[in-house]
C-alpha positions in Angstrom: -11.2 3.2 92.6 -8.2 3.6 94.8 -4.7 4.4 93.6 -1.2 4.0 94.9 2.0 4.5 93.0 4.4 1.6 93.2 7.7 0.7 91.7 6.7 -1.5 88.8 8.4 -4.0 86.6 8.9 -2.1 84.1 5.9 -0.9 66.2 5.2 2.5 65.8 7.2 5.4 64.4 7.9 6.2 68.1 9.7 2.9 68.8 11.4 2.6 65.4 12.9 6.1 65.8 14.2 5.3 69.2 16.0 2.3 67.9 17.5 4.3 65.0 18.6 7.0 67.5 20.4 4.4 69.6 22.0 2.8 66.6 23.6 6.2 65.8 25.2 6.5 69.2 28.6 5.4 68.0 28.6 8.5 65.7 27.9 10.8 68.6 24.7 12.2 67.1 22.7 11.5 70.2 25.3 12.4 72.8 26.2 15.8 71.2 22.9 17.5 72.0 23.0 16.1 75.5 26.5 17.4 75.9 25.5 20.8 74.6 22.7 21.0 77.1 25.0 20.3 80.0 27.5 22.9 78.8 24.6 25.4 78.7 23.7 24.6 82.2 27.3 25.2 83.2 26.9 28.7 82.0 24.0 29.1 84.4 21.1 28.6 82.0 18.2 26.3 82.5 18.0 23.6 79.9 14.7 25.0 78.5 16.6 28.2 77.6 18.7 26.2 75.3 15.9 26.3 72.8 15.3 30.0 72.9 18.6 31.6 73.8 19.7 32.0 70.2 17.4 32.8 67.3 18.6 30.8 64.4 19.3 32.4 61.0 18.0 30.2 58.3 19.1 30.2 54.7 16.0 30.7 52.5 16.1 30.5 48.7 15.1 33.5 46.7 13.0 31.4 44.4 11.9 27.8 44.1 13.8 25.6 41.7 11.8 22.7 40.3 13.0 19.2 39.6 12.5 17.7 36.2 9.6 15.6 37.5 8.0 18.6 39.1 8.3 20.5 35.8 6.6 17.7 34.0 3.8 17.4 36.6 3.1 21.1 36.6 3.2 21.3 32.8 0.5 18.6 32.6 -1.7 20.4 35.1 -1.3 23.7 33.2 -2.0 22.0 29.9 -5.3 20.8 31.4 -6.2 24.3 32.3 -5.5 25.5 28.8 -7.2 22.6 27.1 -10.5 23.3 28.9 -9.9 27.1 28.9 -10.3 27.3 32.7 -9.7 30.4 34.8 -8.4 28.1 37.6 -5.3 29.2 39.5 -3.2 26.2 40.6 -1.3 26.7 43.8 1.0 24.2 45.7 0.2 24.7 49.3 2.0 24.3 52.7 4.9 22.1 53.4 6.2 21.6 49.9 6.7 25.4 49.6 8.4 25.6 52.9 10.7 22.7 52.2 11.6 23.9 48.7 12.5 27.4 50.1 14.7 25.6 52.6 16.4 23.7 49.8 15.0 20.4 50.8 13.4 17.8 48.6 9.7 17.2 49.2 7.4 14.7 47.5 4.3 15.7 49.3 2.5 17.9 46.7 -0.9 19.4 47.7 -2.6 21.5 45.0 -5.1 24.1 46.2 -7.8 25.1 43.6 -9.6 28.4 43.8 -12.8 27.7 41.9 -13.6 23.9 42.0 -13.4 20.8 44.0 -10.4 18.5 43.7 -12.4 15.7 42.3 -13.8 17.9 39.5 -10.3 19.0 38.5 -8.9 15.4 38.6 -11.7 14.4 36.2 -10.5 17.1 33.8 -6.9 16.0 34.1 -8.0 12.4 33.4 -9.9 13.6 30.3 -6.9 15.6 29.1 -4.5 12.8 29.5 -6.8 10.5 27.6 -6.9 13.0 24.7 -3.1 12.7 24.5 -3.1 9.0 24.6 -2.0 8.9 28.3 -3.6 7.0 31.1 -4.3 8.5 34.5 -3.0 6.4 37.4 -4.0 5.9 41.0 -7.2 7.8 40.9 -9.0 8.1 44.2 -11.3 10.4 46.1 -10.8 10.4 49.8 -14.1 11.6 51.4 -14.1 14.0 54.3 -14.0 12.4 57.7 -14.2 14.9 60.5 -13.8 12.3 63.2 -10.3 11.6 61.8 -9.5 15.3 61.4 -10.1 15.3 57.7 -12.6 18.1 56.9 -12.4 18.3 53.2 -12.8 15.9 50.4 -9.4 15.2 48.7 -8.9 13.9 45.2 -5.7 12.0 44.5 -3.8 10.8 41.4 -0.3 9.7 40.5 1.7 11.6 37.9 5.2 10.4 37.0 5.3 8.2 40.1 4.5 11.0 42.5 1.2 11.3 44.4 -0.6 14.6 44.0 -3.5 15.7 46.3 -6.1 18.2 45.1 -8.4 20.3 47.4 -10.2 23.6 47.1 -9.2 26.7 48.9 -11.5 27.3 51.9 -12.5 29.4 54.8 -13.7 27.9 58.0 -15.7 28.6 61.1 -15.6 26.5 64.3 -18.0 25.7 67.2 -16.9 26.1 70.8 -16.6 22.4 71.6 -15.2 20.8 68.5 -12.3 21.1 66.1 -14.7 20.2 63.3 -15.6 23.3 61.2 -19.3 24.2 61.4 -19.2 26.1 58.1 -16.8 25.8 55.2 -16.9 27.8 52.0 -14.8 28.3 49.0 -12.3 30.9 50.1 -9.7 33.2 48.6 -6.0 32.3 48.7 -5.5 34.9 51.4 -8.4 33.5 53.6 -6.9 30.0 53.2 -3.4 31.2 54.1 -4.7 32.8 57.4 -6.6 29.7 58.4 -3.5 27.6 58.3 -1.6 26.6 61.5 1.7 28.5 61.1 3.0 31.3 58.9 5.8 29.0 57.6 3.2 26.6 56.4 0.9 29.3 54.9 2.8 30.1 51.7 1.7 29.1 48.2 3.6 28.4 45.0 1.4 29.7 42.1 2.0 27.2 39.3 0.4 29.6 36.8 2.8 32.5 37.6 5.8 30.4 38.9 5.9 32.7 42.0 5.8 32.2 45.7 2.8 33.9 47.4 3.3 34.9 51.0 -0.1 36.3 51.6 0.2 36.7 55.4 3.3 38.8 54.8 5.2 36.9 57.4 5.9 33.4 56.1 9.3 34.1 54.4 10.5 36.4 57.2 9.5 33.9 59.9 11.2 31.0 58.0 14.3 33.1 57.6 14.5 34.0 61.3 13.5 30.5 62.5 10.3 31.5 64.3 7.2 29.5 64.9 4.3 31.9 64.7 0.5 31.6 63.9 -1.0 33.7 61.1 -3.8 34.9 63.4 -3.7 35.5 67.2 -2.4 32.2 68.6 -5.1 31.7 71.2 -7.8 32.1 68.6 -5.9 29.8 66.2 -5.5 27.1 68.9 -9.0 27.3 70.2 -10.3 26.9 66.7 -8.2 23.8 66.3 -6.2 22.7 69.3 -4.2 20.1 67.4 -2.3 23.1 66.0 -0.6 23.4 69.4 1.1 20.0 68.9 1.9 20.8 65.3 3.6 24.1 66.4 5.7 22.0 68.8 6.5 19.4 66.2 7.7 21.9 63.6 9.6 23.9 66.2 11.5 20.8 67.2 11.9 19.5 63.7 13.6 22.7 62.4 15.1 23.9 65.7 13.0 27.0 65.4 12.0 29.3 68.3 8.4 29.3 69.5 6.9 32.8 69.6 6.4 34.0 73.1 2.8 34.9 72.6 2.3 31.5 71.1 3.8 29.9 74.2 1.6 31.8 76.5 -1.5 30.8 74.5 -0.4 27.2 74.3 0.0 27.1 78.1 -3.3 28.7 78.9 -6.0 26.7 80.7 -8.5 27.4 77.9 -6.2 25.8 75.2 -5.3 22.9 77.4 -8.9 22.2 78.1 -9.7 22.5 74.4 -6.9 20.1 73.5 -8.2 17.5 76.0 -11.8 17.9 75.0 -11.7 18.4 71.2 -8.9 16.3 69.9 -9.1 12.5 69.7 -6.4 10.4 71.5 -5.5 8.9 68.1 -4.6 12.2 66.6 -2.6 13.2 69.7 -0.8 9.8 69.4 0.0 10.4 65.7 1.5 13.9 66.5 3.7 12.4 69.2 4.8 9.7 66.8 5.8 12.3 64.3 7.6 14.3 66.9 9.6 11.5 68.2 10.4 10.2 64.8 11.6 13.6 63.6 14.8 15.5 64.0 14.3 16.9 67.5 12.5 14.4 69.7 14.1 15.6 72.9 13.3 19.2 72.1 9.7 18.3 71.3 9.1 16.6 74.7 10.9 19.5 76.4 8.4 21.9 74.7 5.5 19.8 75.8 6.7 20.0 79.4 7.6 23.7 79.2 4.2 24.6 77.9 2.5 22.6 80.7 0.9 20.2 78.3 2.6 17.0 79.6 -0.4 15.6 81.5 -2.8 16.6 78.7 -0.8 14.7 76.1 0.3 11.8 78.3 -2.9 11.8 80.2 -3.9 9.5 83.1 -7.2 9.2 85.0 -7.4 12.2 87.2 -7.2 10.2 90.4 -3.9 8.8 89.3 -2.0 11.8 88.1 1.3 11.8 89.9 3.4 14.7 91.1 6.8 14.5 89.5 9.6 14.4 92.1 11.7 17.6 92.2 14.7 15.8 90.8 12.7 14.8 87.8 11.6 18.3 87.1 13.7 18.3 83.9 11.0 15.9 82.6 12.9 13.2 81.0 15.2 15.5 79.0 18.1 13.9 80.8 16.4 10.6 81.6 13.9 10.0 84.3 12.6 6.6 85.4 9.2 8.1 86.4 7.4 6.1 83.8 8.3 2.8 85.5 5.7 3.6 88.1 2.5 1.6 88.3 -0.9 2.5 89.6 -3.3 0.0 91.2 -7.0 0.0 90.6 -9.9 -2.3 91.4 -12.3 -3.6 88.8 -15.9 -2.7 89.7 -17.3 -6.0 88.5 -15.3 -8.3 90.9 -13.2 -5.8 92.9 -10.0 -7.4 91.7 -7.0 -5.1 92.3 -4.5 -5.0 89.4 -1.3 -3.1 88.8 -1.0 -1.2 85.5 2.3 0.3 84.5 1.8 3.9 83.7 3.7 3.6 80.5 1.3 0.8 79.4 -1.7 3.1 80.1 -0.1 6.0 78.3 0.6 4.0 75.1 -2.7 2.2 75.0 -5.1 4.8 76.3 -3.5 8.3 76.2 -1.8 7.9 72.7 -3.9 4.9 71.3 -0.8 3.2 70.1 -0.6 -0.6 69.6 -0.7 -2.8 72.7 2.5 -4.5 71.5 4.3 -1.1 71.7 3.2 -0.7 75.3 4.4 -4.2 76.2 7.8 -3.5 74.5 8.3 -0.3 76.5 7.4 -2.1 79.7 9.9 -4.9 78.8 12.6 -2.4 78.2 12.1 -0.7 81.5 12.1 -4.1 83.2 15.3 -5.0 81.5 17.2 -1.9 82.6 17.6 -2.9 86.2 19.0 -6.3 85.2 21.2 -4.7 82.6 22.7 -2.4 85.3 24.1 -5.4 87.1 25.8 -6.7 83.9 27.3 -3.4 82.7 30.4 -3.5 84.9 31.3 -7.1 83.6 30.5 -6.3 80.0 32.5 -3.1 80.1 35.6 -4.6 81.7 35.3 -8.0 80.0 35.8 -9.7 83.3 33.6 -12.6 84.4 33.7 -11.7 88.1 30.9 -13.1 90.4 27.7 -12.7 88.6 24.5 -13.1 90.6 22.1 -15.2 88.5 19.5 -15.0 91.2 18.9 -11.4 90.4 18.3 -12.3 86.8 15.8 -15.1 87.6 17.8 -17.7 85.7 19.2 -20.9 87.2 22.6 -21.8 85.8 23.4 -25.4 86.5 26.7 -26.9 85.5 27.6 -23.8 83.5 31.3 -22.7 83.5 31.8 -19.3 85.1 33.3 -18.1 81.8 30.0 -18.6 80.1 27.7 -17.1 82.6 28.0 -13.6 81.3 27.1 -14.7 77.8 24.1 -16.7 79.1 22.7 -13.9 81.2 23.2 -11.3 78.6 21.7 -13.5 75.9 18.5 -14.1 77.9 18.2 -10.3 78.5 18.6 -9.6 74.8 16.1 -12.3 73.8 13.6 -10.5 75.9 14.0 -6.9 74.5 15.3 -7.9 71.1 16.1 -4.9 68.9 15.6 -2.6 71.8 18.6 -3.7 73.8 20.5 -0.5 72.8 17.5 1.5 74.1 17.7 -0.3 77.4 21.4 0.3 77.6 20.9 4.0 76.8 18.3 4.4 79.6 20.6 2.5 82.0 23.5 4.9 81.3 21.5 8.1 81.2 18.8 7.7 83.8 20.8 5.8 86.4 24.1 7.1 87.7 25.2 4.0 89.7 27.1 2.1 87.0 29.7 4.8 86.5 29.4 7.1 89.5 27.7 10.1 88.0 29.0 13.4 89.4 26.4 15.9 90.6 28.6 18.8 89.8 27.2 20.6 86.8 30.7 21.8 85.8 31.7 18.3 85.0 28.6 16.9 83.5 29.9 17.1 79.9 32.8 15.0 81.1 30.3 12.5 82.5 28.5 12.3 79.2 31.8 11.5 77.4 32.4 8.8 80.0 28.9 7.4 79.5 29.3 7.3 75.8 32.5 5.3 76.1 30.8 2.9 78.5 27.9 2.5 76.0 30.4 1.7 73.2 32.4 -0.7 75.4 29.3 -2.6 76.3 28.0 -2.6 72.8 31.3 -3.9 71.5 31.3 -6.6 74.2 27.8 -7.8 73.2 28.9 -7.9 69.6 32.0 -9.8 70.5 30.0 -12.4 72.4 28.0 -12.9 69.2 24.7 -11.8 70.8 23.6 -8.9 68.5 20.7 -10.9 66.9 20.5 -13.7 69.5 16.7 -13.5 69.6 16.6 -14.8 66.1 18.5 -17.9 66.9 16.1 -20.9 67.1 16.3 -23.5 70.0 18.3 -26.5 69.0 15.8 -28.8 70.7 12.1 -28.8 70.1 9.4 -29.4 72.7 8.6 -32.7 71.0 12.3 -33.8 71.5 12.1 -32.9 75.2 8.9 -34.9 75.6 10.5 -37.9 74.0 13.5 -37.8 76.4 11.2 -37.4 79.4 8.8 -39.9 78.0 5.8 -37.5 78.3 2.6 -37.7 76.3 1.8 -34.0 76.6 3.5 -30.8 77.4 3.4 -28.8 80.6 5.5 -27.0 83.2 8.2 -29.6 83.1 8.7 -29.1 79.3 8.8 -25.4 79.8 11.4 -25.8 82.6 13.6 -27.9 80.3 13.3 -25.5 77.4 14.9 -22.8 79.6 17.6 -25.2 80.8 18.4 -26.2 77.2 18.5 -22.5 76.1 21.0 -21.9 78.9 23.1 -24.7 77.6 22.8 -23.4 74.0 23.9 -19.9 75.0 26.8 -21.3 77.0 27.8 -23.6 74.1 27.4 -21.5 71.0 29.1 -24.1 68.8 27.1 -27.0 70.2 24.9 -29.2 68.0 21.3 -30.5 68.6 22.7 -34.0 69.3 25.1 -32.7 71.9 22.3 -30.6 73.5 20.1 -33.7 73.7 22.9 -35.8 75.1 23.5 -33.1 77.8 19.8 -33.2 78.6 19.8 -37.0 79.0 22.8 -37.0 81.3 21.4 -34.1 83.4 18.0 -35.8 83.6 19.6 -39.1 84.8 21.6 -37.3 87.5 18.4 -35.6 88.6 16.6 -39.0 88.8 19.4 -40.5 90.8 19.5 -37.6 93.3 15.8 -37.9 93.8 
């Protein structure tokens, strides 16, 4: 297999979150962190220092306050314990405790049991509810599935419209070449706390005593100081389960917390990188990336991945194709880099046919195991960026000027000059659909040419303000042209109508050619009717026959 990197033509949570981010641009919520990063560089700091320069001080509640529903749920669970005279200690584990201490709502309640399986306790809750005339809802037992990173059986039920998961406390031992535990036993609460990924996720809320239990002795302190730390030595923690590296990155980015220095060294070590590549399925890596990008700090998450030298492990390519990033792209897409538009060529062994595969396509489909349609969407967005660049000056200034339709691959026949901008922009938006704002953002951040980006770091924050204004001007122009949802507009004329005018018995390239011509007319004449469109087609067709 031979490889050469070429310029290419270039939904999950990942894509939906990007659309949401771009839709918030008018409020400045995307531009502000970019501006802050540029100002940091002006002070002589590298962009990666932005995440570690200041240790955040987080407001943590002294005690957990329960909502009315939570009180009712916990009362029912405790009533079950009393009804059967059980010695069971009920603890809410992990993220719910963390979020409640931060004053955030959380509807993800995981109950850890110290002396029985989750399914056993759910059976008892069901019996107790039946004795009071109530009916248990949504009962389910989710079996363990190590291949999907689920090592314990989980029992589930719904109480007061909230799903509750029940598992037993556990201690685990791992083999060298798998993240699947080789031995799991009932454990103490302390053992369970230390086997968790991060100290901020290791705390319990004991329902029996109504107290928070910080059994590692660090959870609350690390939450208050905004630190991402593992309960045990980080390298040991990551080698036991390398997925925890990505979880550390995700939570660090989500809460704007600082990664512990020892944790960063362990995450960047070759042993951990090799373990991540060997022991974690591509589906699980893709899920973590989805959660990162759909969270509060997607830029910071990708920056951490790059800083910890995990980029080519997460976004992996066949070894013979791994490119070296150009020096100017060393900031790794934190400011926008068109690297992922590259393609690699390879030959199929069966018939030696050489094909070009966009890197982004391979990453989505193979490295992250996302949907093929997501990969195609991203490739389409990159492909649209170059054409959008040629339209930005005209959309921004609202001047028709001399548009070059040849660059857009669209033939404009008998179309008034005043309508060409609407036609060309309409075709572009019909291709990328909801992602047109994403393409516009990439065009303005990754490519300096439309607005003459200054290279002087002292003025980059001014450039960001300028780019934001250009984004808003282009966005407003597109809305004013009535193109925001143009991809939802159906053609006025059907393929059958075209065949009737051309007196054809079956479709073919000629019908496809006329479909594009009629779409051009429709975009140029937004108030036109189907009859007017057909009449234009007849007249144009007659002219064509006469000329031939």
